[in-house]
N, C-alpha and C positions, 0 to 999 in steps of 0.2 A: 736724553731723557724728553719723552714724549711730550706732548704740551694737553693740557686738560680741556682745551675747548676744539680738539681734534677729532674728529672721524674718523674712526680705524678700522670700522666694518660695520656690517647690519644683518639683520635676520630678515626674513621675507616672514610675511603671516600668510597663509593658506587658508587659515579658518576649518583645516580638519580638525582641530582638537576644540570640542564645546566646553568643556569645563574643565574644572583643575579636580573635582571628586568624579570617581575615584582618579588616585593617582595614576599616570600612565609609569608604566614597568615593561623593559623593554628586555629582549633574552635573542638569540640567536638560531637561526632556523636554519635549514635546506629545504631550498627550492628545488623542485623539479627543472631540469634543463629543457630547453628550448620552449619557450615561453615568450620570448625577444623581449622587451626590457619593460619591467613591471614599475610603475612607479611608486611615488611616497602615497600614503594611502588605500592603495591595493587591497581588497579583504583577501585573505586568503582560507583555504579549507586543509585541513591536516587529512593524510591520507594514509589506508593501514599499514603504508610500509615506514611512518614516522617523517615521509617528507612532505611539503605545502605545495599547495596550487593555488591559483588564482580562481576564486570561487566560477563556479556556473552548473550549468542545467545536472550534472552530474555529479556533484557536492551539494548540492543544497542540503541544509539542515547541518552543515558539517562545520562551519566558519566557524574559527576560533583567536585569529590575530589579524592585525594590521599592518603591513609592511612600512615602515619607520623610514624609510631610505629607497631611493630608486635602485635596483639592481638591474644588470643586462644578463637576463638567461642566458643568450644564444639566439640564433634563430631558428624557428618551427622545423622540426625534421624534414618537412616538405619543400621547404625554402633551399632546404640543403643540401637535398637529392637535387632539384630543379637546377643550382648552381654547380652540381658535379662535386661537392666536395664531400669528404669522409665523415657521414653522421657518428662513425663509431668512434672518431676522434675525439668529440665532447662529453666534455664528464656528465655522469649520469647528475648529480647535483649541483647547487650553485648555493655558497655559504650568503645568508645576509640576515637585518637586524631587523626585528618587526615587535610590533606595542603586545604585550600578552594581557595589559587590562586599560583600562583610561576610559575616556567617556566623547565621543566624536560626533562628529557630523555627518547625517547620513547622505545628505546631495553632494560630499565630498567624497565620500568612500567609493573605490574605484570594483567594477567587477567585468564579468568579460561581457563582450559585446552580444545586444540582445537580450541580456539579463537583468532582472530586478531581481532586487532582495525581497525576500519570502517572510514572512511570518516565524518561520521556522526556521531561518538564519538568523533572525534578531533574539530569536529564545536561545540558539545556542551561543551567540556572542555574550546574553546575559549571563547563561550559567557561566561561562568561561570567565567573568568578570569586566565585560567590554557592553558597554552602556552606549545607546546611540540616540540621537535626538534631528530633529529637523531645525535648520538653523536659517535665518532670513539674511540674505543676500545684502551688502549694504554698498 
């Protein structure tokens, strides 16, 4: 029997979720392999084949999900070939869990290096059921 005054664990607060409305709803996604490690809060864009990838200049205005937990999608193809490994051995997709709805802090969303979230991205997220707000860091 455990004691009532004992701390059995804890949850870290990462300031990703801004508000409880609209409520967060998770779903499974298929991520494009070879993107490296995608962290919780990565902004995802849907491709025409149904897979998702981190948003960048090629996917502007197609954002519609936020990654709920970290996923290792494998090394980028250029790194795999540089190390002499067989690129064909990697699967084409990697499963992950993402938020399809919710209210998130914009400054905690992760995008590709050098990319900035655009008005088109915010509109695509709003249509999908994801709201974004600027949060004050404490």
